[in-house]
BAVEX-564905 format. One line per 4 residues: number of its first residue (from 1); their letters; for each residue x, z, y of C-alpha. Coordinates in pm, 1 decimal. Layout:
<pts>
NUM = A = X:Z:Y; ...
</pts>
This chain:
<pts>
1 = MTID = 843.4:-22584.6:12349.1; 858.3:-22672.7:11979.4; 1032.5:-22400.2:11779.8; 1200.6:-22473.8:11448.5
5 = PIVR = 1011.4:-22311.3:11156.0; 1326.0:-22124.2:11052.0; 1361.3:-21983.0:11404.2; 993.2:-21889.2:11401.9
9 = GRLT = 1041.5:-21703.5:11078.1; 1339.9:-21516.5:11216.0; 1153.1:-21423.0:11537.5; 852.2:-21310.3:11335.7
13 = QVLT = 1072.0:-21080.1:11130.0; 1237.5:-20932.6:11441.0; 909.8:-20873.0:11624.5; 727.6:-20740.3:11319.2
17 = AAVD = 1005.9:-20488.8:11259.9; 1005.2:-20389.7:11627.2; 634.8:-20304.6:11638.2; 616.7:-20155.4:11289.4
21 = GYFD = 420.3:-19831.6:11291.6; 302.8:-19875.6:11650.5; 114.5:-20207.5:11666.3; -82.5:-20391.9:11401.4
25 = IRSL = -28.4:-20766.4:11457.6; -332.5:-20991.6:11418.2; -169.1:-21313.0:11540.4; 150.0:-21446.0:11702.0
29 = RFDA = 177.6:-21736.3:11945.3; 517.9:-21882.9:12018.8; 431.0:-22122.4:12301.5; 324.4:-21859.9:12556.4
33 = VFKP = 435.3:-21875.4:12920.4; 488.4:-21539.7:13088.1; 625.7:-21560.2:13441.1; 905.1:-21548.0:13536.3
37 = FDHA = 1003.8:-21638.5:13178.6; 924.7:-21990.8:13063.1; 899.5:-21898.3:12697.0; 750.6:-21587.4:12541.0
41 = VRLS = 588.1:-21472.1:12219.8; 234.4:-21333.8:12245.3; 130.4:-21071.4:11990.3; -236.3:-20978.6:11966.3
45 = GRFL = -376.3:-20694.8:11756.5; -428.0:-20321.5:11799.1; -213.0:-20022.3:11878.3; -163.1:-19755.4:11611.9
49 = TDTE = -40.2:-19489.5:11859.5; -74.4:-19422.2:12230.7; 58.8:-19707.9:12443.8; 312.6:-19497.1:12635.3
53 = TAFE = 493.9:-19396.0:12315.4; 459.2:-19746.4:12172.5; 619.1:-19903.2:12479.0; 915.9:-19668.0:12471.5
57 = VISQ = 988.9:-19734.9:12104.3; 918.3:-20109.4:12094.4; 1112.6:-20186.4:12413.4; 1409.1:-19983.3:12285.0
61 = RLAG = 1404.4:-20160.1:11949.6; 1410.6:-20501.6:12117.3; 1641.7:-20423.3:12409.2; 1958.1:-20470.6:12204.2
65 = EGWQ = 1865.8:-20833.2:12132.2; 1783.5:-20914.4:12493.9; 1403.5:-20899.6:12481.5; 1178.2:-20796.8:12768.5
69 = VFFR = 848.2:-20637.4:12662.3; 516.1:-20638.7:12847.7; 185.3:-20473.3:12760.0; -131.4:-20640.5:12888.8
73 = EEEG = -505.3:-20653.3:12828.7; -660.7:-20998.3:12789.2; -1025.6:-21067.3:12712.3; -1080.6:-20703.1:12629.9
77 = EPVI = -800.3:-20668.8:12374.8; -443.5:-20538.8:12404.3; -159.6:-20789.7:12374.6; 217.8:-20769.5:12381.0
81 = YAAL = 437.1:-21034.2:12541.0; 799.9:-21047.2:12430.9; 1039.3:-21272.7:12623.3; 1408.7:-21336.1:12571.9
85 = GQWP = 1597.4:-21302.7:12897.2; 1747.9:-21065.8:13148.0; 1649.8:-20971.8:13498.5; 1897.7:-21087.0:13764.6
89 = ETKP = 2166.0:-20832.1:13838.1; 2200.0:-20769.2:14211.9; 2399.1:-20507.2:14400.4; 2244.3:-20314.0:14690.3
93 = NWLL = 2340.3:-20480.5:15017.9; 2434.1:-20173.8:15218.9; 2603.2:-20385.5:15486.1; 2274.6:-20562.5:15559.6
97 = FGIL = 2099.9:-20223.5:15561.0; 2348.3:-20090.9:15819.2; 2324.2:-20397.5:16042.3; 1944.4:-20402.3:16043.6
101 = LTVT = 1924.7:-20026.3:16099.9; 2160.9:-20052.3:16398.2; 1975.3:-20347.3:16550.4; 1640.3:-20174.4:16496.3
105 = LASV = 1768.8:-19852.1:16652.6; 1882.2:-20050.3:16957.2; 1547.7:-20231.6:16971.8; 1348.5:-19907.3:16953.8
109 = FSIH = 1581.4:-19733.8:17201.4; 1530.6:-20008.0:17458.0; 1151.9:-19954.0:17468.7; 1179.0:-19633.9:17674.0
113 = AITP = 1542.2:-19652.3:17789.0; 1497.2:-19933.4:18041.0; 1304.3:-19814.7:18347.0; 1083.9:-20039.9:18566.0
117 = DHRL = 1365.6:-20057.5:18824.1; 1607.4:-20163.8:18544.8; 1800.0:-19839.4:18517.1; 1913.2:-19697.2:18183.6
121 = DWKG = 1733.8:-19375.1:18084.5; 1927.7:-19239.5:17786.2; 1707.2:-18932.4:17747.7; 1388.3:-19138.4:17748.4
125 = GLSF = 1527.2:-19389.3:17501.3; 1664.2:-19133.5:17256.9; 1356.4:-18909.0:17269.8; 1153.9:-19202.0:17135.7
129 = ALPL = 1407.2:-19380.6:16914.8; 1550.4:-19087.9:16717.8; 1218.7:-18936.0:16601.3; 1076.1:-19276.2:16508.5
133 = ILIL = 1385.4:-19390.7:16318.0; 1401.7:-19056.4:16134.7; 1034.2:-19087.6:16033.2; 1094.4:-19440.6:15904.5
137 = LFHE = 1413.1:-19334.1:15723.7; 1232.3:-19047.9:15548.2; 956.0:-19290.1:15452.4; 1182.5:-19561.0:15314.6
141 = FGHF = 1430.3:-19332.2:15142.1; 1136.7:-19159.3:14978.4; 1067.2:-19493.1:14812.3; 1433.9:-19562.0:14741.1
145 = LVSR = 1534.9:-19227.6:14592.7; 1230.9:-19204.1:14364.1; 1279.5:-19560.8:14245.6; 1644.6:-19492.3:14169.5
149 = RNRM = 1553.5:-19172.3:13983.4; 1319.7:-19380.7:13768.5; 1590.3:-19647.1:13721.7; 1393.5:-19910.6:13907.8
153 = ATSP = 1601.2:-20196.0:14047.7; 1526.6:-20182.8:14420.0; 1709.2:-20280.0:14735.6; 1796.9:-20037.5:15014.9
157 = PYFI = 1540.5:-20027.7:15297.1; 1577.0:-20327.1:15526.6; 1453.9:-20243.9:15876.9; 1270.0:-20503.9:16083.2
161 = PMPL = 1358.0:-20499.7:16455.3; 1094.5:-20620.9:16700.0; 1243.8:-20636.4:17050.6; 1024.1:-20676.6:17357.5
165 = SIFG = 729.8:-20513.3:17180.3; 559.2:-20180.4:17244.5; 702.0:-20030.4:16921.7; 1041.3:-20197.3:16887.4
169 = TLGA = 1007.0:-20234.1:16510.4; 776.4:-20347.9:16234.7; 902.2:-20075.5:16002.1; 1107.2:-20162.5:15694.4
173 = VIVM = 1076.7:-20316.4:15350.4; 1222.9:-20244.0:15007.5; 1254.1:-20527.5:14756.6; 1180.6:-20458.3:14388.9
177 = RKPP = 1415.3:-20664.0:14170.1; 1212.0:-20613.6:13850.5; 873.1:-20467.0:13758.9; 846.5:-20089.0:13718.3
181 = KNRK = 820.1:-19957.9:13364.4; 464.6:-19825.4:13391.3; 193.8:-19729.5:13637.5; 331.2:-19376.0:13671.5
185 = HLFQ = 666.9:-19502.9:13798.4; 496.9:-19747.7:14035.1; 272.4:-19470.5:14167.2; 559.7:-19225.6:14220.5
189 = MAVA = 756.2:-19483.1:14415.5; 453.6:-19581.8:14625.8; 342.0:-19234.3:14736.2; 694.1:-19100.9:14798.8
193 = GPLG = 726.0:-19316.7:15111.3; 416.1:-19212.0:15306.5; 450.6:-18847.8:15202.9; 818.3:-18848.6:15300.1
197 = GLIL = 743.1:-18993.8:15643.1; 461.7:-18744.9:15706.2; 704.0:-18455.6:15649.1; 853.7:-18542.5:15989.3
201 = AIPF = 573.5:-18733.2:16162.6; 323.5:-18444.4:16164.2; 562.7:-18178.1:16311.1; 693.5:-18431.8:16565.2
205 = LFYG = 335.8:-18512.1:16669.1; 233.5:-18150.9:16726.1; 560.0:-18066.5:16902.3; 533.9:-18376.4:17118.7
209 = LAIS = 173.9:-18296.9:17210.9; 267.1:-17936.8:17290.1; 512.6:-18056.9:17556.7; 273.7:-18322.6:17687.7
213 = EVSP = 24.9:-18271.2:17969.6; -340.8:-18353.6:18019.7; -404.0:-18523.0:18353.1; -635.7:-18778.1:18516.9
217 = LPPP = -599.1:-19133.6:18395.2; -386.0:-19345.9:18629.4; -528.4:-19640.5:18824.4; -525.9:-19968.4:18626.4
221 = PYIL = -341.7:-20143.7:18478.3; -230.0:-19907.8:18204.6; -213.6:-19893.0:17824.0; -397.2:-19646.8:17600.0
225 = EGNS = -281.5:-19568.9:17246.9; -567.8:-19576.0:16997.8; -724.6:-19282.6:16818.8; -717.2:-19234.8:16445.8
229 = LFYL = -925.3:-18948.8:16309.9; -605.9:-18749.5:16252.7; -468.2:-18814.8:16602.7; -804.8:-18730.2:16760.1
233 = AAKW = -813.8:-18402.2:16565.9; -451.8:-18319.8:16656.9; -525.3:-18356.5:17029.5; -835.2:-18139.9:16991.8
237 = LVFG = -633.6:-17868.7:16814.1; -361.3:-17869.0:17081.5; -573.1:-17915.5:17395.4; -915.4:-17794.5:17285.2
241 = QILP = -1093.4:-18113.6:17389.7; -1162.6:-18468.4:17274.6; -932.2:-18707.6:17460.0; -964.1:-18935.4:17641.6
245 = SNGM = -1285.9:-18816.1:17808.2; -1421.4:-18757.9:18160.7; -1136.4:-18955.7:18313.4; -874.9:-18729.7:18152.8
249 = DVQI = -618.6:-18801.7:17881.7; -290.8:-18670.2:17749.7; 15.7:-18814.6:17918.3; 192.4:-18850.0:17587.3
253 = HNIA = 556.3:-18744.6:17558.3; 796.7:-18990.1:17396.0; 836.2:-18764.3:17090.7; 459.9:-18757.2:17038.6
257 = FAAW = 439.4:-19133.3:17088.3; 716.2:-19186.1:16830.6; 513.4:-18974.7:16587.8; 199.8:-19173.7:16675.4
261 = VGLF = 384.1:-19496.9:16591.1; 511.2:-19344.2:16265.7; 157.6:-19238.9:16170.1; 21.7:-19580.0:16267.7
265 = ITGL = 276.9:-19757.5:16047.9; 200.3:-19513.4:15764.7; -169.4:-19596.6:15796.3; -93.9:-19968.8:15777.6
269 = NLIP = 119.6:-19915.3:15468.3; -165.7:-19732.2:15297.3; -398.4:-20033.0:15317.0; -491.6:-20090.2:14948.9
273 = SGQL = -375.8:-20447.8:14928.4; -90.8:-20647.5:14774.2; 263.2:-20515.7:14805.1; 179.8:-20243.6:15057.5
277 = DGGH = 212.1:-19880.9:14947.9; -165.2:-19855.1:14931.6; -173.9:-20173.1:14723.6; 58.3:-20013.5:14467.7
281 = VIYT = -151.7:-19695.7:14463.8; -484.4:-19873.9:14419.6; -341.3:-20094.8:14144.7; -227.1:-19791.2:13947.4
285 = LLGP = -580.4:-19650.3:13982.2; -787.6:-19963.1:13917.5; -551.7:-20204.2:13741.5; -636.0:-20576.1:13767.7
289 = RAKY = -976.2:-20489.0:13916.3; -791.4:-20408.6:14241.4; -785.4:-20780.6:14324.5; -1159.8:-20771.2:14393.7
293 = LSYV = -1103.9:-20500.5:14654.5; -861.8:-20732.3:14835.9; -1152.0:-20957.1:14938.1; -1333.0:-20658.4:15089.1
297 = IVAG = -1017.4:-20564.5:15281.4; -980.3:-20916.7:15422.5; -1347.2:-20922.5:15529.6; -1303.5:-20582.5:15694.4
301 = FLLL = -1000.8:-20695.0:15895.3; -1180.6:-21011.4:15998.2; -1458.7:-20795.3:16143.9; -1206.7:-20564.8:16313.3
305 = SIKY = -1037.5:-20866.0:16475.6; -1354.0:-20916.3:16680.8; -1269.0:-20592.0:16863.1; -888.9:-20617.0:16844.7
309 = SGWL = -738.2:-20965.1:16823.4; -413.2:-20832.9:16675.9; -589.4:-20783.7:16341.4; -642.9:-21158.5:16307.1
313 = LWTI = -281.2:-21208.4:16199.1; -322.2:-20925.9:15946.5; -637.6:-21092.0:15817.0; -441.4:-21410.7:15747.7
317 = LLFF = -149.1:-21225.3:15588.4; -375.1:-21016.6:15365.6; -574.7:-21323.4:15261.1; -265.0:-21506.7:15136.4
321 = LGRV = -46.9:-21214.4:15026.7; -285.5:-20927.1:14964.7; -397.8:-21048.7:14622.1; -47.6:-21034.8:14471.0
325 = YAVP = 13.7:-20691.1:14321.1; 317.8:-20536.3:14155.5; 227.1:-20520.3:13786.1; 431.0:-20284.8:13564.9
329 = QDDL = 572.8:-20391.1:13230.6; 343.2:-20145.7:13053.0; 12.6:-20218.0:13223.2; -197.1:-20040.5:12960.3
333 = TPLP = -96.7:-19674.3:12989.4; -325.8:-19511.2:13248.3; -221.5:-19261.2:13511.5; -244.5:-18891.4:13421.2
337 = GAYK = -537.3:-18707.1:13579.7; -329.6:-18523.8:13842.3; -184.2:-18853.7:13960.7; -534.2:-18997.7:13999.5
341 = VLGW = -634.9:-18704.1:14220.5; -328.2:-18760.6:14439.8; -398.4:-19134.6:14444.5; -748.7:-19087.3:14584.1
345 = FMML = -606.6:-18834.4:14831.4; -376.0:-19111.5:14956.3; -682.7:-19328.3:15013.9; -832.7:-19039.6:15213.1
349 = LLLL = -511.0:-19032.7:15418.3; -568.6:-19400.1:15496.2; -908.5:-19314.8:15645.3; -751.6:-19034.9:15852.0
353 = LFTP = -449.6:-19231.8:15977.1; -583.9:-19582.8:16025.8; -631.1:-19676.6:16393.1; -905.6:-19940.3:16433.5
357 = IPIT = -800.9:-20032.4:16789.9; -428.8:-19949.8:16818.1; -366.0:-20047.4:17179.0; -605.5:-20101.6:17469.9
361 = LIQ = -496.1:-20261.3:17797.0; -704.0:-20121.6:18082.9; -710.0:-20363.7:18375.0
</pts>
């Protein structure tokens, strides 16, 4: 876009005043494209203060005139993009949230409520559905409440029903309407979900195992839930033995199975790729370098699909979607040290919760 020299002069004055005392401008470029904005001004130079303070002041100075500000690093130097425009204003669709939650609850309830002779077992259905839905609600509202506290524009959690499956749901998603302000806000939103879900999933698992029994494996065909390191350790703590082994296994109670599903979904969400919770965490730790890890993740899932064919779909999804990360407006200010420690702890949780072979059909 060709900009009139008078307009360029006016924009230069506005931007120079906005960054005064915080950023020393070396050059300005008026024909920059910065998605989703078609036209932006690119300022290159050097910061005179820390980037967190600079972002707060510069974005405030420009907000009144409708500018959006972004901090980036390009070719080893810091740059500022300033774009005129507003993010779309959208209201939370609580009606859609309620409908999807109800349908998902019915879907999950039906998994254990319908007996082989087609009777309705209310106790069986509720003992699985209520713990699982509560775990997912704690997970998703962890995301939602933290994002709202940080004034991030996010949707309510939209649950994904999956009838006629072994779980009844694929979990839920929250849509971010605009980028978070900085890596700290992105990190807080990302970890609040898994940690919130674990608050219920872990007690439900141990309670459910405590009321389960260890008995001989039934004659085929039957289905075995897979072992994560955490689930294997939990069974050892409760029963004093590694299960399954020697033809014995725990006949898992519905409450424990609901917790197992919640932990399994948490493990999937912690995969450090794309828009998953783990993808947000690893981006806040590594920045743009996280995209190189996505190729390792895809290769890993491709290898896992040799043993469990269900991972093949995940391999495809992660290949096409796992390289797209949520990038904050201020992508220069690093995480504080304590956040980095928690971030790597979340990656350790992934190793503990991930189930390489989720379901095995014994025939």
